[in-house]
N, C-alpha and C positions, 0 to 999 in steps of 0.2 A: 636615319641616324643610328649608327652601330652602338650597341652596348659595349661597355668596357670594364674589365676587371684587372686587378694587379696581383701578381704572385710575388709576394714580398720575401725575397731571398738575399737581402743585402746587395752585394755587387752583382749578383746574378738575377736580380729582380727583372721581371718582364711583364708585358701587358698581353691580355687576351682581348681581341676585338671580335664581336659577334653581331652579325646583321646581314642585310642584303647588299649585294654588289661589291663585295670586298676583293674578290679574286682579280678583277681588272685593275684594281688599285694597288696591287702588290708592289709595283715599282716605287710608288710614293712612300709606302711604309718602309721599304728598304733604304731609300734615300735618307730617311730620318735616322737610320742606324749608322750612317757613314761607313759603308762597306766598300770593299774593292769591287771593281766592275765585273770581273768574271763571276759566274755563278753556275752551279750544277743543279739542275732540276730533276729530281727522281720521281718517276711516275710509272703507271702501267698503260697499256694500250687503251683500255676502256676509258680511263679517266682522261688521258692525254687527248683522245679524240674529242672529248667534250670541252675541256678547259684550257689546254695548252695554247691555242691561238690567242685567247684573251690575255692569259698570263704572260706569254712571250711578248705580245705587243706592249703591254704595260711596262714590262721590264726594260725593253729597248727604248721606249719613250723616255724612261727615267735615266737612261745612259748606261744600263747594264748590258752585259754580253752573256746571255743565257745559253747553256748547253743542255739538251734534253738527254737523259739516260733512262731507258725503259727496263723494267723488271717484270717477271712473270706475274700473272694474277694469282692471288691466294697465298697461302703459307709457304708455297714453294719458293717465294721470293726471299724468305728469311733464312738464308743458308750462307755458309762461308764461301761457297762457290759463286753465288750471286754477288756477295760482298767484294770478292776479288775482282770481278768485272767492273764494279763501281769504282774501286780504287784506280783502275786503269782509266776510267772515264774522267775521274777527278784530275789525274795527271794530264790527260789530253786537253782538258778544259782550262788548265792553268790555275787550279784552285790553290791559292796561297792562304796565309794565316788569317787575313781579313776578308776572304772571299767566302760566300755562303754556299751551303748545301741546303736546297729547298725541297721539302717533302710535299708533293702534290698528290694526295690520294687518301686512302683510308688508313686504318691502324697498321696494316702490314707495311705499307709504303713508309709511314711515319717511323716505324720501328727500324727498318733496315737503313733508311736514309739517316736517321738519327745515329745509328751505330757507325755509319761511315763518317758523319760529322765529328763524332766523339773521338775517333781513332785516326783520322787522316791528319797528318802533321801534329799529332797529339791534341787535336781539337780545333775545329774551325766553326764559324757561326752557323747555327741551325735555325731554319725558318720552317714553321709548320703551317701548311695550308690544308687542313683536314676537310675531306669532302664527303665523309659518311657521318651519320649520327653518332655511331659508337666512337669514332675518332674525335668528333667535336666535343662530346661530353666527357671523354675520359682519356684516351691514349695519347692525344696530342699535348696534354697538359701534365706537368709533373716531372718530366725529364727521364723517364725510364725508356731506354733504347736497347734493342737486343736482336739477335738472330737465334734460331733454334738449333738444337743438337738432336740427333736421333733418339737420345735418351730422355728428352723432355723439352718443353717449350721455354724459350727465353733464357736458356741456361748460360748463354754467352752474351754479355751485355755490360752496360754501364749506367750510371746516373749522369745525365747530361742535359742541361736545361736549354730550351730554345731561346732565341732572342726576341721572338714575337710569335703569337699564334693568331691567325686570321681565319675565323670560322664563318664562312659565307653560307648563310642559310638557303640561298638560291640553289646551291648544289644538291640539297636534299630532295628537290622536286624531281630529279632525274634518277633517284634510287629505286630499285625494285622493292616491292613491299616487304620481302624477306629481310632486306638490309635495314629497313626502318624498324622492324620488329626486333631484330638482333640488337640494334642500338638501344631500344627501349629496355632491354634486360639490364644494361649498365645504369640506365636512368633509375629503374626500380631499385637497383642495388643501393643507390645513394639514399633513398628514402628509408631503407631498412637500417643502414649503418649510422645515419647521422641526423635524420630529420623526419619525425613522424608526421608533422604537418604536411611536408612535401609528399609523403606517401599518400596521405589522404587527398591531396590535390591531384595526384596521378589517378587515383580511383575515380575522381570526378571528371577528369579531362582526358583520359586515355583515348577515348574514341576520337576526339578532335585531333590528337597527336597522330593517330593511325591514319586519319584522313589527310594529313599533311598541313594542318592549320599553322601558318607561319608564325603567328603571334604566340600560340601555345608552345611550338617547338623552340622558339627563341627564349621563352621563359624557362623551359626545361634546361636548355643548354647553359644559360647563364647561372641558374641555381646549382646545377651539377658542378660547373667550373668553380663557382664560389666555394662550395663545400670542399672540393678537392684542393683548391688553393689554400684554404685555411689549414687543412691537414698537412699538406706538403710544406707550407711555411714553418710549421712546428716540428717537422721531422722529415727533412729532405731525403735522407738516405735510408729510411726505413729501419731506424734503430729501435723504434717503439710503435707509436700510435699509427703511423702510416700503413702498417700492415693491415689495418681494418679495411683498406681499399681492396684487399684481396678476398673479400667475402664472396663465396661462390666459386673461387678460382682453384681451390685445392682439388676438388673433384672435377671441376670444369676443365682444367688443364690436363688432368689425367685422361679424361674422356677424349680430348683432342689428340693427345699423344697416341693412345691405343688405336684410334680410328684413322691414324695417318695424317692428321691435320687437314683433311679434305672432305670430311663427311658433314661436319657441323660448322656453322658460323660460330665465332668466338662467343657472341652473346647468347646463342642457343646453349652452348656448353655451360656458360655461367648460370643460366636459368636452372639447368639441372643441378648444378652445384649448389645453388642457393637453397633449393628444396632439400637436398641431401643434408646441408648444414642445419636447416631448420628441423629436420627429422631427428638428427643427433641431439640437438638442443632440447627438443621435446622429451626424448628418452632420458636425458639427464635431469629433467625437471626444471630447466632454466628458461624455457620459452613455452608459451601457451599454444594449445592446439587451435584456439580461436584465431590468434594472429598468424599462425602457420596457414590456416585456411584462407585468410585475407591475401597472404602472399601468393599462394597457389592459384587462387581465383584471378588475381591481377595478371599473373603470368599467362594463365590460360586465355584470358581475354585478349592478350597480345599475341595469341597463337604461338606461344613459345612452349617447348617441351619441358615437362616437369618430372618425368621419370627417365631413368637411364635405360638405354637399350641393353640387350644381353651382350655382355662383353666377356672376353677371356679373363677369368679371375686372376691368373698368374700375371698376365700383362698389366691388368689394372693395378694390382698390388705393386708391381715393379715401378710403374709410373708414379704412384703415390710416394714411393720411396725416393724418387728423384726431385721431390718438390723443393722449390727454392726457399721455402720458409722453415726448412729443417735447420735447427740451431743446436750445436753440441749433441748431435744425434737424435734430437727430439723433434718430431713433427709438431707444428703449431697450426691450429685451424681457427678461423674466425667464426664464432658462433653467436647467434642473436640472443639477447636477454629480453628485449621487447622491441617493438618497432621504434627505430630511432637510436638504438643503442646495441652495440655488440661488444664482445670481449675476445681477446687473443688467448686461446686455450691450448695447452699441451694435450696431445691426443695420440693414441696408438693406432697404427694402420688397421689392426684387427677390428677396432671399434668402427672405423669408417667402412670397412668391408662388410661388416654385419648390417650396417644401415643402408648400403647401396646394392648389396648382392641379391640374388633371387629369393632368399629366405626372408627378406625385410618385411616388416609389418606395414600394412597400408595406413596412410594418414587418415 
């Protein structure tokens, strides 16, 4: 029996289903949404080889006419060039106003497919079928869709909510250990920003999650989605509190940009970014060294990086200067006050550089 959550956004309200065996049932869930029969399924070769046959069979059995469009693996897929190819695929598939674009894959696939759904014919239904832990706990929920620009990650995008999210936990069994660890970075993030008890639960159950315990992973996914749904319902377009979901992302996105989006998994970069934010908060006297130590130890237990590599300072500074959280010329960073609570804080790039550069003090 799948767990279920509701993201309450008025007329854009949708459900998140989490559990075993959901992907073969995709057609049944789409039937309930009364969509047109053509649909465009966006995936990559790795994921499609594993799950496309079951998804296609379920869609056809439910009366849909699915068309598969493959994108490259990794952040390379999140480009305007790839988006242009997907627009052609949507045209060839006959995607009309009530025909769905379906994202079958991890966060990258969800982002680029969501961007296509948001912009094709000014918006067509989006279905999220996340197959990685990171996508199931975070990127498939909340309606942020985007492609990258050479100057920074996710600079070209929109807020566009899915019609339904189906998080099939069976897909996690096929993930490489590195992908599970990267997803756990976003899980840990939720404990820091919104739920100290959840952080303590992670400290107790991390080893089970790393071993792929289905019950623990489903609990983690549902709790993260519930926390994100609550934040998004109160601030859909990031006018205020939703920005806390970017904890770790200011430095994390900059690291990804400077390293060409292909050296680190997103969760690995976020792990480094969370430690950088904690270091800054400690230096400001607003976060304790004890709780910073708990965060670092938990990340290290998940075999996630906690220190930045040596990067070109000018490139890192430039990437920070393109952060999406800049408002009226002022960069804002999410800093922890204590486990379970963070604040949105104006900050100078110089202060961030001092905390992450080679002269930084050890924690």
